[in-house]
VOBA-1610 file (N, C-alpha, C; in pm, whole numbers, padded with zeros to 5 digits, always signed):
BEGIN
Met+11353-02369+02041Met+11252-02315+02113Met+11128-02361+02131Thr+11082-02368+02257Thr+10955-02344+02298Thr+10820-02332+02220Glu+10712-02347+02138Glu+10619-02242+02119Glu+10541-02173+02236Pro+10545-02078+02229Pro+10451-01979+02350Pro+10285-02061+02330Ala+10232-02107+02498Ala+10129-02140+02486Ala+10036-02070+02419Ser+10029-01934+02431Ser+09931-01830+02376Ser+09934-01891+02212Ser+10077-01886+02179Ser+10062-01862+02000Ser+09947-02008+01973Arg+10026-02121+02056Arg+09944-02238+01999Arg+09786-02285+01999Ser+09705-02176+02133Ser+09610-02123+02145Ser+09535-02052+02092Thr+09642-01954+01989Thr+09521-01895+01902Thr+09525-01953+01795Arg+09619-02060+01745Arg+09598-02139+01591Arg+09488-02243+01620Val+09453-02262+01732Val+09354-02336+01733Val+09234-02287+01730Trp+09224-02167+01745Trp+09082-02071+01742Trp+09049-02052+01585Leu+09174-02028+01557Leu+09217-02023+01332Leu+09146-02122+01407Tyr+09177-02225+01324Tyr+09121-02383+01258Tyr+08944-02405+01315Ala+08893-02328+01406Ala+08823-02390+01454Ala+08715-02368+01379Pro+08633-02245+01313Pro+08509-02268+01233Pro+08543-02386+01141Phe+08678-02425+01092Phe+08675-02532+00979Phe+08633-02621+01006Val+08668-02639+01156Val+08673-02797+01188Val+08488-02762+01244Leu+08433-02710+01297Leu+08266-02671+01314Leu+08221-02692+01156Leu+08256-02596+01037Leu+08185-02636+00949Leu+08206-02845+00895Ala+08288-02883+00913Ala+08327-02987+00886Ala+08225-03095+00922Leu+08184-03087+01099Leu+08130-03139+01155Leu+07978-03103+01147Val+07914-02978+01047Val+07788-02944+01060Val+07754-03000+00913Ala+07864-03031+00837Ala+07854-03073+00704Ala+07812-03202+00724Ala+07883-03289+00810Ala+07914-03417+00842Ala+07724-03447+00842Gly+07728-03344+00993Gly+07580-03399+01071Gly+07474-03394+00949Trp+07482-03258+00878Trp+07339-03259+00779Trp+07374-03402+00683Thr+07507-03428+00615Thr+07452-03482+00548Thr+07426-03671+00582Gly+07450-03690+00712Gly+07392-03795+00769Gly+07254-03788+00809Phe+07188-03624+00780Phe+07072-03592+00863Phe+06994-03649+00726Trp+07035-03625+00598Trp+06970-03585+00449Trp+06944-03747+00400Phe+07111-03850+00437Phe+07058-03993+00408Phe+06920-04065+00509Val+06929-04023+00651Val+06815-04053+00674Val+06700-04019+00665Val+06654-03901+00572Val+06535-03838+00548Val+06523-03931+00405Arg+06605-03931+00336Arg+06597-04016+00214Arg+06579-04187+00209Ala+06632-04236+00337Ala+06541-04347+00373Ala+06385-04335+00400Arg+06368-04279+00471Arg+06250-04263+00528Arg+06135-04206+00464Val+06181-04155+00318Val+06129-04157+00192Val+06094-04262+00092Val+06188-04345+00112Val+06208-04413-00001Val+06124-04573+00087Asp+06110-04606+00215Asp+06053-04685+00284Asp+05908-04622+00289Ala+05865-04481+00261Ala+05749-04473+00288Ala+05681-04487+00096Val+05744-04441+00032Val+05738-04498-00109Val+05697-04651-00113Asp+05773-04726-00074Asp+05731-04864-00044Asp+05680-04887-00004Thr+05625-04852+00140Thr+05479-04890+00215Thr+05373-04868+00160Ala+05393-04750+00087Ala+05257-04715-00046Ala+05198-04826-00166Leu+05317-04789-00248Leu+05301-04896-00341Leu+05256-05058-00263Ala+05327-05106-00185Ala+05271-05246-00128Ala+05069-05246-00103Lys+05063-05083-00024Lys+04943-05077+00004Lys+04867-05095-00077Glu+04880-05027-00211Glu+04812-04981-00346Glu+04800-05130-00413Ala+04947-05221-00422Ala+04886-05327-00491Ala+04813-05438-00355Gly+04822-05422-00258Gly+04671-05480-00194Gly+04558-05396-00240Leu+04465-05317-00246Leu+04380-05236-00289Leu+04361-05277-00511Gly+04436-05348-00482Gly+04421-05444-00679Gly+04512-05304-00765Arg+04558-05198-00716Arg+04634-05111-00781Arg+04794-05135-00760Ser+04839-05156-00902Ser+04958-05149-00926Ser+05078-05047-00969Trp+05121-05059-00908Trp+05267-04908-00977Trp+05342-04886-01041Thr+05399-04839-01121Thr+05556-04912-01171Thr+05597-04800-01198Cys+05734-04748-01061Cys+05827-04628-01184Cys+05961-04690-01207Thr+05993-04668-01330Thr+06084-04715-01405Thr+06205-04661-01371Asp+06286-04722-01355Asp+06482-04658-01301Asp+06470-04562-01227Arg+06375-04637-01112Arg+06369-04529-00987Arg+06483-04452-00930Ser+06493-04337-00914Ser+06636-04330-00811Ser+06548-04172-00741Val+06629-04159-00633Val+06617-04063-00516Val+06702-03991-00485Thr+06724-03889-00505Thr+06822-03773-00509Thr+06766-03641-00465Gly+06884-03568-00485Gly+06823-03422-00449Gly+06913-03347-00361Phe+06994-03405-00281Phe+07126-03307-00220Phe+07206-03240-00224Pro+07192-03137-00141Pro+07154-03112+00000Pro+07013-03066+00012Phe+06929-03053-00026Phe+06831-02961+00050Phe+06713-02988+00037Arg+06696-03097-00089Arg+06582-03179-00136Arg+06610-03293-00143Val+06460-03393-00146Val+06422-03502-00181Val+06344-03540-00322Glu+06456-03556-00423Glu+06370-03597-00549Glu+06318-03735-00607Leu+06259-03731-00612Leu+06190-03903-00642Leu+06175-03894-00809Arg+06235-03945-00862Arg+06272-03964-01055Arg+06235-04113-01145Cys+06114-04086-01202Cys+06101-04237-01250Cys+06112-04223-01404Gly+06174-04335-01489Gly+06177-04270-01667Gly+06044-04283-01650Thr+05964-04397-01625Thr+05792-04412-01714Thr+05728-04390-01548Leu+05599-04331-01531Leu+05538-04360-01501Leu+05372-04447-01506Ala+05345-04552-01429Ala+05264-04600-01522Ala+05172-04758-01397Leu+05014-04741-01415Leu+04959-04764-01302Leu+04841-04873-01399Ala+04842-05049-01320Ala+04732-05104-01385Ala+04670-05187-01264Ser+04502-05170-01306Ser+04404-05180-01209Ser+04311-05280-01237Ala+04285-05373-01110Ala+04216-05470-01232Ala+04028-05403-01095Arg+04018-05327-01058Arg+03910-05274-00938Arg+03763-05229-01053Trp+03825-05218-01214Trp+03685-05189-01251Trp+03610-05306-01325Gly+03702-05433-01251Gly+03605-05527-01355Gly+03716-05542-01473Glu+03721-05506-01545Glu+03862-05524-01604Glu+03961-05383-01636Ala+04106-05457-01675Ala+04212-05432-01651Ala+04148-05227-01710Val+04238-05201-01619Val+04294-05067-01689Val+04410-04989-01629Arg+04477-04936-01772Arg+04614-04915-01744Arg+04638-04795-01799Val+04732-04725-01725Val+04771-04568-01765Val+04896-04564-01735Gln+04962-04506-01848Gln+05145-04463-01849Gln+05135-04380-01892Thr+05228-04282-01847Thr+05284-04130-01849Thr+05456-04131-01876Gly+05483-04063-01924Gly+05635-04015-01982Gly+05697-04040-01869Pro+05833-03917-01818Pro+05918-03965-01728Pro+05814-03818-01577Ala+05854-03886-01489Ala+05772-03760-01406Ala+05843-03779-01245Val+05870-03670-01168Val+05949-03589-01089Val+05873-03555-00925Ala+05890-03620-00854Ala+05816-03564-00733Ala+05915-03516-00626Val+05931-03375-00608Val+06026-03324-00517Val+05944-03222-00392Gly+06037-03250-00238Gly+06044-03204-00150Gly+06134-03183-00086Gln+06125-03039+00001Gln+06197-02963+00067Gln+06215-03015+00193Ile+06369-03024+00277Ile+06400-03067+00394Ile+06360-02984+00480Tyr+06302-02860+00419Tyr+06261-02767+00538Tyr+06115-02711+00528Thr+06031-02790+00419Thr+05910-02795+00402Thr+05833-02943+00399Pro+05836-03017+00485Pro+05868-03161+00431Pro+05674-03203+00428Asn+05602-03149+00404Asn+05509-03146+00419Asn+05402-03090+00308Leu+05506-02999+00191Leu+05486-03033+00032Leu+05580-03105-00014Val+05471-03139-00132Val+05542-03172-00212Val+05455-03158-00371Ile+05607-03121-00459Ile+05560-03092-00595Ile+05598-03169-00673Ala+05540-03216-00834Ala+05533-03305-00902Ala+05525-03240-01003Gln+05582-03284-01139Gln+05619-03251-01287Gln+05629-03365-01344Ile+05536-03399-01448Ile+05507-03514-01541Ile+05521-03492-01671Thr+05571-03538-01705Thr+05578-03524-01910Thr+05488-03643-01980Gly+05396-03576-02040Gly+05327-03627-02105Gly+05386-03710-02218Pro+05298-03784-02301Pro+05131-03812-02318Pro+05095-03918-02167Leu+04955-03919-02185Leu+04909-03982-02120Leu+04841-04067-02200Gln+04860-04183-02193Gln+04807-04298-02267Gln+04712-04402-02167Ala+04593-04408-02152Ala+04482-04534-02082Ala+04436-04592-02179Thr+04434-04706-02115Thr+04308-04830-02164Thr+04197-04888-02093Leu+04068-04821-02100Leu+03951-04840-02033Leu+03870-04945-02058Pro+03767-04972-01986Pro+03739-05061-01988Pro+03598-05065-02126Glu+03586-05192-02156Glu+03484-05177-02272Glu+03543-05129-02450Gly+03684-05099-02451Gly+03746-05094-02525Gly+03768-05007-02588Arg+03750-04867-02456Arg+03734-04718-02456Arg+03920-04738-02453Lys+04000-04613-02522Lys+04100-04527-02498Lys+04099-04397-02526Leu+04224-04343-02390Leu+04167-04233-02394Leu+04348-04155-02383Asp+04399-04099-02465Asp+04499-03996-02446Asp+04506-03857-02456Leu+04632-03824-02326Leu+04564-03702-02262Leu+04708-03640-02329Gly+04720-03502-02347Gly+04857-03418-02341Gly+04863-03323-02310Trp+04994-03281-02291Trp+05000-03126-02246Trp+05163-03077-02282Thr+05175-02940-02296Thr+05371-02890-02280Thr+05333-02907-02185Arg+05307-02840-02037Arg+05360-02909-01914Arg+05249-02902-01798Leu+05325-03012-01723Leu+05171-03031-01593Leu+05257-03061-01463Glu+05160-02935-01363Glu+05275-02942-01237Glu+05176-02950-01157Ala+05199-03025-01021Ala+05103-03069-00926Ala+05156-03020-00789Ser+05122-02999-00719Ser+05129-03009-00599Ser+05034-03066-00468Leu+05130-03117-00326Leu+05030-03192-00273Leu+05025-03127-00131Met+04986-03081-00021Met+05012-02994+00074Met+04924-03154+00183His+05014-03187+00303His+04928-03313+00337His+04998-03314+00493Arg+04886-03361+00629Arg+04966-03303+00693Arg+04967-03500+00805Ser+05059-03563+00831Ser+05077-03682+00851Ser+04990-03793+00756Gly+05061-03742+00651Gly+05015-03820+00554Gly+04859-03811+00474Asp+04800-03747+00582Asp+04636-03712+00478Asp+04629-03596+00383Pro+04572-03633+00301Pro+04601-03498+00238Pro+04507-03376+00286Glu+04570-03343+00273Glu+04489-03129+00293Glu+04488-03018+00183Arg+04534-03037+00070Arg+04534-02978-00030Arg+04613-03002-00159Leu+04549-03047-00249Leu+04596-03068-00378Leu+04569-02960-00524Ser+04625-02941-00577Ser+04634-02843-00678Ser+04708-02914-00815Leu+04673-02907-00935Leu+04667-02944-01020Leu+04708-02851-01175Val+04809-02789-01239Val+04785-02672-01321Val+04854-02763-01449Leu+04777-02749-01580Leu+04804-02817-01721Leu+04819-02687-01777Thr+04902-02663-01924Thr+04970-02598-02015Thr+04898-02683-02129Ala+04826-02623-02215Ala+04788-02663-02354Ala+04754-02819-02324Pro+04659-02833-02220Pro+04594-02998-02256Pro+04516-03008-02368Thr+04520-03166-02401Thr+04455-03167-02492Thr+04379-03327-02467Ala+04263-03334-02521Ala+04198-03491-02448Ala+04144-03581-02583Ser+04160-03687-02606Ser+04104-03767-02744Ser+04033-03914-02690Leu+03923-03910-02650Leu+03866-04037-02626Leu+03785-04121-02758Thr+03846-04267-02774Thr+03786-04325-02890Thr+03707-04466-02835Ala+03617-04497-02853Ala+03550-04599-02839Ala+03491-04681-02929Pro+03481-04842-02906Pro+03458-04925-03071Pro+03323-04859-03109Gly+03297-04841-03207Gly+03161-04800-03288Gly+03087-04660-03262Leu+03219-04593-03239Leu+03192-04408-03190Leu+03252-04344-03212Thr+03245-04222-03267Thr+03285-04093-03351Thr+03351-04069-03224Pro+03526-04065-03272Pro+03575-03982-03130Pro+03586-03895-03107Glu+03565-03803-02948Glu+03560-03693-02864Glu+03712-03601-02853Thr+03654-03514-02885Thr+03832-03476-02887Thr+03809-03342-02795Trp+03928-03283-02723Trp+03892-03187-02646Trp+04060-03104-02595Arg+04039-02944-02620Arg+04144-02897-02600Arg+04132-02733-02542Ala+04255-02703-02490Ala+04235-02586-02374Ala+04399-02539-02415Thr+04384-02413-02385Thr+04531-02287-02350Thr+04564-02340-02203Ala+04500-02367-02148Ala+04530-02384-01960Ala+04444-02410-01902Leu+04439-02500-01781Leu+04355-02605-01703Leu+04424-02607-01546Glu+04313-02541-01472Glu+04395-02591-01315Glu+04251-02644-01242Ala+04306-02699-01138Ala+04184-02776-01071Ala+04284-02794-00937His+04176-02767-00805His+04210-02713-00663His+04099-02809-00613Leu+04176-02902-00499Leu+04108-02996-00361Leu+04137-02906-00296Arg+04086-02926-00189Arg+04047-02877+00010Arg+04008-02916+00059Arg+04015-02896+00204Arg+03885-03017+00328Arg+03840-02879+00311Asn+03690-02924+00370Asn+03605-02766+00298Asn+03694-02689+00470Pro+03693-02624+00542Pro+03743-02576+00672Pro+03584-02505+00721Thr+03469-02544+00672Thr+03337-02478+00786Thr+03258-02584+00802Arg+03280-02662+00692Arg+03136-02790+00712Arg+03187-02885+00818Pro+03081-02947+00907Pro+03063-02983+00935Pro+03161-03107+00946Ala+03218-03207+01083Ala+03354-03334+00987Ala+03284-03440+00971Ala+03149-03433+01038Ala+02998-03594+00950Ala+03017-03543+00766Asp+03032-03400+00766Asp+03000-03405+00574Asp+03096-03428+00499Gln+03249-03526+00560Gln+03342-03513+00498Gln+03345-03433+00390Ala+03346-03319+00399Ala+03348-03218+00265Ala+03464-03173+00235Val+03473-03224+00093Val+03635-03170+00023Val+03563-03009-00078Asp+03636-02906-00108Asp+03553-02838-00184Asp+03693-02851-00358Leu+03613-02843-00430Leu+03691-02864-00557Leu+03628-02746-00649Ala+03771-02666-00753Ala+03755-02584-00819Ala+03862-02580-00947Ile+03742-02542-01056Ile+03836-02645-01187Ile+03781-02504-01247Ala+03894-02461-01324Ala+03930-02311-01454Ala+03983-02418-01552Thr+03907-02376-01707Thr+03985-02363-01833Thr+03975-02258-01898Lys+04057-02245-01993Lys+04105-02076-02103Lys+04132-02175-02196Gly+04042-02109-02295Gly+04046-02133-02437Gly+03977-02253-02463Ser+03866-02320-02387Ser+03856-02486-02386Ser+03749-02454-02558Val+03791-02545-02592Val+03741-02595-02717Val+03683-02759-02728Leu+03521-02770-02763Leu+03498-02925-02745Leu+03396-02940-02878Pro+03417-02965-02967Pro+03335-03021-03134Pro+03237-03075-03076Ala+03162-03146-02978Ala+02981-03166-02925Ala+02954-03074-02934Leu+03008-03017-02792Leu+02941-02850-02761Leu+02943-02775-02828Asp+03011-02772-02948Asp+02991-02677-03090Asp+02854-02670-03120Ala+02893-02815-03138Ala+02754-02875-03177Ala+02575-02823-03155Leu+02627-02842-02988Leu+02545-02849-02931Leu+02444-02675-02909Leu+02560-02592-02899Leu+02503-02463-02881Leu+02546-02376-03059Gly+02557-02403-03149Gly+02577-02327-03234Gly+02693-02289-03298Thr+02809-02296-03215Thr+02919-02195-03197Thr+03065-02268-03178Ser+03190-02208-03269Ser+03290-02267-03239Ser+03345-02189-03186Glu+03362-02051-03141Glu+03424-02004-03034Glu+03553-02078-02921Pro+03685-02037-02907Pro+03676-02103-02789Pro+03638-02034-02656Gly+03608-02148-02544Gly+03508-02069-02430Gly+03614-02089-02292Asp+03556-01989-02204Asp+03641-02022-02058Asp+03544-02132-01970Val+03577-02166-01869Val+03487-02240-01769Val+03514-02257-01627Asp+03455-02167-01549Asp+03495-02168-01396Asp+03379-02272-01328Ile+03428-02329-01266Ile+03357-02451-01171Ile+03412-02425-01049Gln+03295-02422-00984Gln+03356-02467-00821Gln+03205-02542-00708Ala+03282-02612-00686Ala+03187-02724-00636Ala+03216-02777-00500Thr+03147-02879-00409Thr+03173-02920-00306Thr+03144-03097-00300Leu+03214-03143-00268Leu+03220-03323-00256Leu+03157-03329-00119Thr+03084-03403-00043Thr+03045-03447+00072Thr+03086-03604+00080Gln+03099-03693+00186Gln+03096-03775+00208Gln+03237-03892+00127Thr+03345-03790+00120Thr+03493-03849+00083Thr+03602-03913+00094Lys+03545-04016+00222Lys+03596-04057+00287Lys+03587-04151+00173Ala+03483-04249+00100Ala+03468-04368+00008Ala+03528-04334-00079Phe+03641-04228-00093Phe+03725-04249-00231Phe+03846-04291-00192Arg+03909-04318-00065Arg+04022-04329-00040Arg+04086-04486-00045Ile+04007-04556-00091Ile+04007-04681-00187Ile+04043-04704-00354Gly+04054-04532-00351Gly+04084-04471-00511Gly+03907-04471-00587Leu+03916-04446-00669Leu+03822-04356-00774Leu+03736-04502-00869Asn+03667-04656-00823Asn+03646-04746-00853Asn+03513-04742-00871Pro+03463-04871-00888Pro+03282-04896-00855Pro+03278-04931-00750Asp+03361-04984-00641Asp+03346-05067-00509Asp+03354-04911-00418Ala+03417-04797-00443Ala+03420-04667-00402Ala+03304-04556-00443Leu+03239-04561-00522Leu+03099-04481-00627Leu+03047-04559-00520Glu+02991-04719-00517Glu+02929-04778-00400Glu+02867-04724-00306Ala+03014-04740-00210Ala+03037-04704-00083Ala+02987-04487-00080Trp+03008-04430-00179Trp+02939-04301-00151Trp+02838-04295-00159Arg+02751-04367-00327Arg+02626-04394-00280Arg+02566-04388-00151Ile+02600-04490-00104Ile+02544-04579-00020Ile+02537-04448+00127Ser+02634-04397+00154Ser+02663-04308+00236Ser+02581-04143+00225Gly+02560-04182+00103Gly+02486-04014+00106Gly+02540-03920+00030Gly+02641-03961-00057Gly+02704-03846-00100Gly+02643-03771-00210Gln+02738-03615-00242Gln+02608-03574-00343Gln+02805-03460-00405Ile+02738-03421-00511Ile+02795-03256-00511Ile+02698-03191-00543Glu+02759-03068-00463Glu+02733-02958-00489Glu+02754-02887-00580Leu+02692-02838-00665Leu+02772-02713-00768Leu+02710-02593-00698Thr+02805-02535-00723Thr+02761-02426-00630Thr+02766-02285-00719Arg+02860-02314-00839Arg+02947-02190-00905Arg+02935-02272-01064Leu+02863-02258-01152Leu+02962-02291-01310Leu+02931-02178-01396Val+03028-02111-01430Val+02981-02000-01553Val+03090-02068-01657Ser+03045-02030-01734Ser+03093-02082-01911Ser+03044-01953-01990Val+03159-01873-02071Val+03183-01800-02173Val+03257-01848-02272Lys+03179-01851-02356Lys+03148-01879-02540Lys+03144-01766-02609Gly+03299-01688-02630Gly+03227-01562-02734Gly+03112-01499-02687Pro+02972-01435-02745Pro+02879-01413-02659Pro+02824-01480-02586Ala+02847-01598-02565Ala+02782-01684-02508Ala+02791-01748-02337Arg+02694-01729-02294Arg+02728-01668-02135Arg+02619-01763-02057Ile+02683-01877-01953Ile+02571-02000-01896Ile+02630-01977-01801Glu+02530-01955-01640Glu+02576-01991-01555Glu+02467-02058-01461Ala+02458-02143-01368Ala+02442-02282-01326Ala+02483-02277-01182Thr+02343-02405-01132Thr+02372-02460-00985Thr+02332-02559-00938Gly+02346-02636-00921Gly+02273-02769-00872Gly+02350-02870-00776Gln+02249-02971-00753Gln+02324-03093-00704Gln+02265-03232-00785Phe+02409-03323-00762Phe+02400-03447-00802Phe+02468-03544-00703Leu+02390-03675-00793Leu+02426-03744-00655Leu+02446-03894-00792Ile+02458-03983-00695Ile+02422-04147-00805Ile+02268-04232-00756Asp+02214-04260-00833Asp+02059-04329-00814Asp+02067-04469-00785Gln+02011-04530-00766Gln+01998-04673-00707Gln+02044-04764-00843Thr+02011-04734-00950Thr+02078-04795-01077Thr+02186-04765-01094His+02317-04713-01035His+02428-04641-01083His+02449-04530-01126Arg+02329-04481-01198Arg+02353-04329-01294Arg+02311-04216-01194Pro+02424-04121-01323Pro+02379-03989-01245Pro+02246-03919-01211Ala+02214-03861-01131Ala+02100-03803-01093Ala+02122-03671-01014Gly+01967-03549-01031Gly+02011-03454-00994Gly+01981-03336-01041Gln+01950-03248-00959Gln+01909-03126-01078Gln+02026-02993-01083Leu+01987-02920-01209Leu+02080-02840-01280Leu+02000-02709-01270Gln+01974-02610-01258Gln+01953-02499-01283Gln+02017-02390-01348Ala+01975-02350-01471Ala+02084-02278-01555Ala+02070-02165-01596Ser+02076-02064-01636Ser+02044-01931-01723Ser+02148-01894-01760Leu+02087-01849-01930Leu+02217-01803-02023Leu+02152-01669-02133Ala+02276-01634-02170Ala+02257-01559-02242Ala+02382-01574-02394Gly+02338-01492-02496Gly+02389-01501-02612Gly+02369-01653-02704Ile+02329-01679-02599Ile+02296-01825-02711Ile+02125-01828-02814Arg+02135-01838-02863Arg+02051-01889-03014Arg+01966-02002-03034Gln+02038-02113-02989Gln+01986-02241-02987Gln+02031-02357-02946Ile+01962-02465-02894Ile+02064-02560-02815Ile+01993-02686-02929Ala+02088-02775-02963Ala+02017-02862-03020Ala+01960-02786-03140Gly+02016-02700-03174Gly+01852-02700-03291Gly+01772-02601-03283Ile+01716-02599-03170Ile+01601-02570-03114Ile+01639-02418-03072Pro+01540-02276-03142Pro+01561-02195-03054Pro+01556-02176-02931Val+01626-02090-02828Val+01591-02084-02711Val+01477-02025-02675Gly+01460-01897-02752Gly+01319-01840-02729Gly+01193-01935-02739Gly+01229-02012-02810Gly+01107-02110-02895Gly+01057-02226-02721Ile+01176-02221-02662Ile+01212-02346-02574Ile+01123-02240-02500Ala+01190-02143-02414Ala+01119-02065-02334Ala+00962-02012-02350Ala+00941-01961-02460Ala+00811-01965-02511Ala+00693-02071-02475Gly+00717-02190-02526Gly+00692-02292-02508Gly+00650-02355-02410Leu+00723-02378-02298Leu+00724-02407-02146Leu+00635-02265-02125Gly+00665-02168-02135Gly+00595-02023-02033Gly+00423-02074-02100Gly+00401-02098-02226Gly+00253-02140-02265Gly+00190-02265-02193Leu+00325-02409-02155Leu+00305-02526-02128Leu+00248-02515-01968Leu+00349-02414-01897Leu+00301-02360-01807Leu+00199-02253-01724Gly+00119-02198-01867Gly+00033-02113-01808Gly+00113-01965-01788Gly+00229-01910-01827Gly+00260-01809-01838Gly+00363-01826-01670Arg+00393-01858-01647Arg+00428-01896-01491Arg+00553-01959-01487Leu+00634-01938-01610Leu+00777-02043-01627Leu+00866-01897-01556Ser+00867-01765-01515Ser+00948-01657-01486Ser+00929-01696-01327Ala+00796-01659-01302Ala+00734-01735-01168Ala+00832-01827-01076Gln+00855-01887-01163Gln+00906-02043-01094Gln+01059-02050-01113Leu+01137-01916-01199Leu+01246-01938-01180Leu+01313-01788-01112Pro+01331-01770-00937Pro+01335-01644-00905Pro+01502-01662-00915Gly+01530-01481-00899Gly+01696-01517-00827Gly+01767-01534-00996Val+01734-01466-01089Val+01810-01522-01221Val+01882-01359-01264Ala+02012-01380-01281Ala+02132-01249-01289Ala+02053-01172-01419Pro+02040-00978-01433Pro+02023-00922-01509Pro+02072-00993-01653Gly+02048-01004-01778Gly+02015-01025-01908Gly+02062-01110-01909Leu+02019-01224-01827Leu+02010-01411-01866Leu+01868-01438-01852Thr+01864-01516-01973Thr+01712-01575-01927Thr+01718-01764-01883Ala+01636-01793-01766Ala+01632-01834-01687Ala+01561-01982-01819Leu+01671-02083-01767Leu+01599-02220-01825Leu+01491-02340-01727Pro+01432-02391-01714Pro+01358-02473-01615Pro+01494-02560-01556Pro+01422-02620-01489Pro+01522-02689-01401Pro+01567-02785-01472Ile+01655-02860-01488Ile+01726-02970-01591Ile+01724-03065-01494Val+01673-03174-01514Val+01675-03298-01402Val+01708-03440-01464Leu+01790-03503-01427Leu+01853-03645-01449Leu+01782-03733-01329Arg+01664-03793-01413Arg+01635-03898-01312Arg+01609-04015-01398Glu+01656-04138-01330Glu+01602-04260-01380Glu+01686-04288-01525Gly+01802-04232-01539Gly+01868-04251-01661Gly+01863-04167-01791Arg+01693-04006-01757Arg+01665-03971-01870Arg+01708-03852-01794Ala+01674-03738-01931Ala+01719-03574-01891Ala+01528-03542-01940Tyr+01561-03444-01783Tyr+01425-03349-01912Tyr+01452-03202-01836Leu+01394-03126-01961Leu+01399-02954-01945Leu+01213-02933-01882Gly+01229-02943-01775Gly+01091-02891-01684Gly+01055-03007-01663Pro+00899-03000-01751Pro+00802-03115-01736Pro+00830-03244-01855Ile+00930-03186-01980Ile+00960-03240-02079Ile+01067-03328-02089Arg+01025-03478-02167Arg+01176-03566-02163Arg+01294-03479-02244Leu+01366-03486-02266Leu+01454-03434-02355Leu+01472-03564-02447Pro+01495-03604-02606Pro+01520-03668-02710Pro+01624-03730-02667Leu+01695-03775-02619Leu+01818-03773-02559Leu+01851-03964-02571Gln+01974-04022-02566Gln+01995-04126-02535Gln+02000-04169-02392Pro+01957-04259-02333Pro+01965-04285-02183Pro+02071-04245-02138Leu+02104-04198-01989Leu+02202-04224-01971Leu+02281-04398-01932Pro+02415-04428-01979Pro+02460-04535-01909Pro+02486-04574-01780Ala+02488-04683-01674Ala+02514-04701-01553Ala+02699-04691-01572Leu+02728-04568-01421Leu+02841-04563-01406Leu+02952-04704-01385Tyr+02896-04743-01300Tyr+02987-04890-01284Tyr+02854-05043-01243
//
């Protein structure tokens, strides 16, 4: 007996959703592999460009996975070797993974496992550790728009021949960079925000005479930042200096037990390649700086200036004692008109 045409038509529509689903799955699979290939090409192009700039990146056991909705770039270890400082700089971390969602192609999220070990010029070594590190990058057509970095329980140790090792630790650190949306394009301005919780730095403890953990909040704007497109190296720093780049410190608040410091300022690099600029600071709850009573500093400078110290430092928040401007000039540090008995600042490059 011949099957009725209406029955055959009904059976076709019964299988149609499954056929359509199979076609969609096949199409999506093809699309994912196209995206994967583009990511691999973009990474290879970026690595070749970096090598041309004197920076060699190594991603061991590289793999690209994440099907069906993500693209994950994984490295067994991540290493960088650069000769742009005149001496070889080498940095290496543990496993790293960068993830991009198919539906948010302009956002990349990365996780890196510590420790980070760096060999720096002049025999210095830097060791960084953390329990968790996450970073995110928002970009548009390959140009960074916003970068965020979050570390849990970071630690740092810097050693140099003939010097006492410097150590630092904190319970948390966050850093954020973004293009400034209000400044003229000619300023090439980037906003920077850094916040730390539970920070301990023995050198600072000795300076202020307290060992309590502290919190730090820093907000600043960097101008002429296109100079750093070639990286952070002497060539970039010199280009930044020549172009008139500055760090405009709009907010610095440090709270360490009863001690509180607030400051603003501006900094640049002078012709001798040393930091230069001025910091206007006020403080409370600090009895001494480097063993010198704060009250004695204010009173002594007030007498030296004919009692005009407070008149020269307007806008001090209530409860805070203003210090004279702290000036960096020709490698020396000055508190008001008095040169501090500190070692000259070394050239940055």
